[in-house]
Each structure stands twice: as C-alpha cells, then as structure tokens.
N, C-alpha and C positions, 0 to 999 in steps of 0.2 A: 495215223500213218506216221512212221518214223521219218525224220528228215534225213537227207543224204549225209553221210560222213565221208564221202569221197567226191572229188571234183576232177573233171578232166578238162584240160586246156589243149586246144588244137590250133594249128597254124592255118590262117586264112589269107595268106599273101602279104608280102612286105612285112611291116611290123604289126599287123592286125592278127589278133587271136580271139577265139571264142571260148568262153568258160562255160562248161556244162555242169549244172548243179541239179541233179535229179531232172525234173521236167522243165527247168528254167535254163535260159541262155543269156549270157552277158558278154558283150564284146569289149575288147580293150585295143587301143592303138597308141601311137605316139604322136605328139604334135608335129606340125610341119617343121618347126625349127630343130627337131630331133630326128628328122628323116622319115617321119610317119606321114600318114594321110589325114590325121586328125578326125577320123570318123567316129570315134568313141573316146571315153575317158582313158587316160593312161593308168597303169596299175597303181601308181602312187595316189592319184586322185580317187580311184576306186577304193583303195585302202582307207584313206581319210574319210571318204564318203560313207563307207561301211561303218566305221567307228562313230561318225556323227549320227547315222541311222540307228545304231545301237543305243546311243545316248537319248535320242528322240523317243525310241520305243520305251525305254525304262522311265523316261519322264512322263510320257502319256499314261503309262500304267499307274504310276504314282498319283497323278492327277485324278484318274478314274477312281482309284481306291479311296481317295479322300473327298470324292464328290465335287471336285473342282472342274472348271472349264478345261476340257481336254486339248484345247488348241495349243500347239507347241511348235516352235520353229528353232532349229539349231543351225547356227552359222559356225563354220570351222575354218581355221587358218592353220598353216603349217610352215615350218622352215626345214631346209635340207642342209646337209653337209656333204662334202665330196670325198673325204678320206676317213673312213669308207663312205661310199654314197649311201645315205640313209635319211630318213625323216628324223630330225633332231628335236623338234618341238611341235606340239599340237595344242591349239587353243580352241575352246568352244565358248560361244555366247548362246545361252538358252533363253529364249523368250517364252515365258509362261507366267500365268497369273497364280503365283505361289504366295500365300500370306507370310508375313515375316516370321511368325511362330513356327512355320513348317519348312523354312528355307534350309536350315542346317540338315534336317532329315532328307529333304529333297536332293540336296547336293550329294549326300552320302549314298543314297540309292542310285542316282544317276551315275556317279563315279564307279559303281559296282557293276556296270553293264559287262556282259561277257567279253566283248572285245577289249575293254579297258583292263579287266582282270587278267586277260591273257597277256597283255603287254607288260603289266606289272610283275607277273610271274611267268616268264617266257616258257613255252613248251619245248620239249626236246624235238629237234627237227632232224629227220633223216633224209638221205638222198641216195637213190640207186640209179645208175645209168644202165639202160637196157638197150641192146642192139635191136634193130628192127625185126630180126628173126625171132629173138626172144619175146619181144612185145607181141608179135603175131601169134606165137604159140601160146602165150598167156591168154590172149583174147579167145583163141580156139578152145582152151580149157574152160574159160568162163562161159562161153556159149554152150558147151557140152553140159556143164553143170546146170544150166538153165533150161536144158532140154532142147536146145537149138541146133 
C-alpha cells in the first residue's frame, strides 16, 4: 500500500490542531507559556522529533544489515532564531553499538535519511489560500470522484 502524500491539518480549539496522515492522527498544541494548553508537542518539537525518528530508522536499518545489535536511541537538541523565527541548529547523539571500522559508513548512512536530505536540498513550497466555499466545492468534487 502506498503511503499518503497528502496531509490534512484541522483546528481543534485554541492552539490545538490534528494532523491526519492517511489512517494516522497526530495532535499538536502550543505550550502554556505560548498561550496553548500543552496537550501535545508543538509543531517545532514534532519537526525535530520527526527528523530524530528518521535518523533512528536509518540507524536501525544499518545495524540490521550489518548483523549488529539493533538497539538505537537518538537524542536531539535544537536552537531557534527569532528573525525570521526558525530552527537554526539541530544536533543528534546516536547511541548504538557500531564498531569503529563501520562508524564512518554509519554516519554517512544516517545523515542521508529522507528528512535530512530534504533539509539539505529544500523542496519547492507552494501555498494557496482557498475560501471556505472553494474548499467545500473541492471536497464535493473529491467525494464525487470517489463515488460518494
């Protein structure tokens, strides 16, 4: 089954949103000090967490391919800037039993995870603003296309 290439984010009150990715849902919120209710990670935490999970996934696959202990833990830290507001640095510490003779290859593989590659070669990003009536008519067309 192909993975979803589209994501839908919907508002669920205050600063809380739910991200739908195919059959999965992930919530995001803002911390109390930023006016949220702190019921879920904020988008920046989810972004860094997603990158760390990508690193962990590539690390575990490498360990598996080389017949090594597949236990891996990734700790991530990040810094932000305010003008413009962005993540300015991300650091990872990967705990894994990698022999010295494989460490350079391990680092190369882990650095090539999909999220890391995307950050190094940024994708083109587009944005369209749809009025509620346009959005409603697009949903109607999509349902009709699906036989609904």
